[in-house]
N, C-alpha and C positions, 0 to 999 in steps of 0.2 A: 504493500500500500504506500502511496505517496504521503509524505509527512506534511500536514497542514500547519501544525505548530511544533516547533522544535526549540526548546529552551535548555540551557545548561549553565551550571555554576551560579544559580540565582541565590543571592544572600541578602538578608535584610536585618538590620539591628534597630531596636528602639532603646536608646540609652545603653544600659548594660545588658539588655536582654537580646539574645540572638534568636529571632523568630524563624529565620530561614538560613540554612547553611549549605551552600553548594547544591541546591535542588536542580535536578534535571527532569524533564518530562517531554515525551513525544506524543502527539495526537495525530494518528493517521487520518487522512481524508475519508469521510464517509463512515467513521466509527463512532461508537459511544465509549468514552474513556472515563473511568471513575477515579476520583482522588479521595481516598479514605484515610482514616486514622482517628485516634482518640481526640477528645476535646483538647484544645490548646496545642495541637500538633503543628499548626501553621497553614492549614488548608485555605482558610479565608484570606489570610495574609498573602498567600501565593496568588489567589484570584485578584486581590486588590493591586498587586504588583503588575500582573499581566494586563489588567484593564485600566491602568493609569491613575489609580487612586493613591498609590504609594510609589515613590521612586525606589528602584532597586539600588542597593549598595554596589552590587556587581552582578554580572550575568550576560549571557549571549541570547538574543532573541531572533528567531527566524520565523516569519509567518508568510504562508503562501509562497514560499521560495525566495523571499526577500528579507533583508535585515529589517528589524522592526523595533521601534523605540516607543514604548507605551508611556508617553509624557502627559497625556490628558485624556479625559473620557471622550471628548469630541473627536480627537484624532484616532482613538481606538475604534470608535464606532465607524468612522470613515474607512478605516482599514479593513473592517469586516468582522469585528467581534462584538457581540451583544451579550449582556449578562442580566441575571436576576440576583436578588440579595436574599440573605437569610430572613430578614424582616421585610414584609410586603411594603412596597413603595409605589403605590398607585395614587392617582389624583382622585381622592375619595368623593369630592363634590362634583366631579365631571362624570359624564355618562360613560358607560362601557365603550361605546363607539368612539367617543372623543379620546379616551385613553389610548386606543390603538392608533388613531389618526396622529397623535403626538409622535409616535414612533415613526410613522411614515414621513413626517415633515423633515426629518434629518436628511432626506433625499430631495427635498423640494428645491425648485429653481426660482421660485417667485421672488424671494427677497423682500425687503422692507417696503419698497415702493409698490410692488405687486400686491402686497397685503393691504396697503392703504388705498390704492387707486382701483383695485379689482379689475385689472385688465382681462380681456377675454381669455388669454392664455392662462391667467391665474385661476379663473373660474373653471376652465377645463381641467387644470391640474387638481384643483380641490375635488372635482367630481371623480377623478380617477383615484385620488387618495381615499375618498369615501367608499368607492366600490371595492378597492383593495382591502380596506379595513373590514368591510362586511364579509368578504371572502375569508379573511383570517379568523374572524369570529365564528363563522360556520366551521372552519377547519378544527378549531379547538372545542367546539360544541357549545358555543355561547350565543347562538343566533336568537334565542328567546329572551335575551337580556340586553339587547342593543341600547335601549333608551333609558335604562335605569341608572341611578348613580352607582359608581363602582363600590362605594362603601356598603351598599345593601346586598352585595353578592355574598354567598356563603364563602367560607374560608377556602375550600377547594376550588371554587370557581374564580376566586381572586388570584390564586396561583396560576390558573389557566390563562387568565387575562394578562398577567405579567409575561407569560410565554408568548402570547399573541403579540403583545406590544414589542417584545424583543425581536420576534420574527419580522415585524413590520420594517425593521431597519435593513432587511435583506442581508443577514449576516452569513459569512462563510463558517463561522464558529459560534455556537450557542453555548454560553457558559452559565450553568445553573447551580446556584448555591443552596443546597438543601431544599429542593422543590417539594419533597414529600413531608417535610416537617409539619406536624400538627394534623396531618390527614388521617381519616379513618380508613378501614380496609378497602371499602368500595372506592373511595377517592384515589387511593394508591393504585388500585388495579386499573382505573381509568387513566391515571397519569402514565403508568407503564405502557399502556396501549398507545397513548399519544406520543410518547418519546420514541417508541419503536416505529411509529408512522413517520415521524419527522426524519428519523435516520433513513427509512426506506425511500423517502422523497429526496434524498441526496444531501441532507444537512449533516454536519459534524457536531457532536455534543461532548463537552467537558463537564463532568458532573461531580459535585460534592454531595455526598448523601450518607446518612448514618443508618438507614434501613438496609441491613446486610442482604436480606432476601431480595429486595428490589435491585440492589447493585449487582449481585451475583446473577440475577435473572436477565439483565439487559446489557451489561457492559461487555465489550469485546476485550478490553484491557483495563488493568487497574494499576495505579501507583499508590503506595502506602507511605504516609509521613508519620514520623514520631519525633517529637522534640525538634521540629524544623528540619529533619533529615529524611531522605528517602531510605526506607529499610527494605523495600521489596517492590518489584514491578514485574508484570507479566499477565498471563491469562487469569481469569477468576479462579480456575482450578488450581493453578500453581500458587497463587497468592493465598488461597484458603488454607493450603497445607504448609505454608512457610513458617518455620519455627518462630522467627521474630515477630511475625504478624499475629500468630496465636498468642504469644506472650504479651504483646503490647496492646492488642485491640480485640481480637475475636474471642479468645478464651478457648479452652479445650473442647467445650460443648459445641462449638461451631464447626468443627472439622467433620 
């Protein structure tokens, strides 16, 4: 498989705390790759580095075959990486449709003057954005909720809306930070089906997730962090039986 994301030697300090130390990770194009490990292992810090929220102290970044410098969220989005967060970050007072349209606008060409003067080209673009957003809501199963405020959605549906908004940016890589957190069994099953559909449709996914059954059931490859270091990487079966992973994270009962 072609590598979509290839990082090596990523380190990050916060004062005297070394959150990441020499972390490397490869994400093949068209795969679902899981990043797992105990709480405090550095998983979200790694996400924050590759998506421009934190500057790395060191590291090499290659994305889509080119050197990549994650210096800002806007630049990362333009490069083709979209992410969600552990805590839901929707615009609660805006409609479900409007939340997805926000994601589409990162590709808009109208600019400030177009938004003010409403040129015919601007109106055509807005119509296209609306149509695309409606299609994405149908894709994630939220067509029945288009006009309600996002804050009124159930927790599981809010997670789906975040994924739809991320997909609206037309990413090459979709980075999801604990998308199943707080979900019940039915919601997790529906999420699994959605993520497998996204992969089948040609998207690449990098996933942080604590639900071991979900991770083992959908990931093509796994990388395991502990205390900011990679302790194992490989197929789910290889990682499941790795002694260091059992000790640090899974426990004997998970083998």
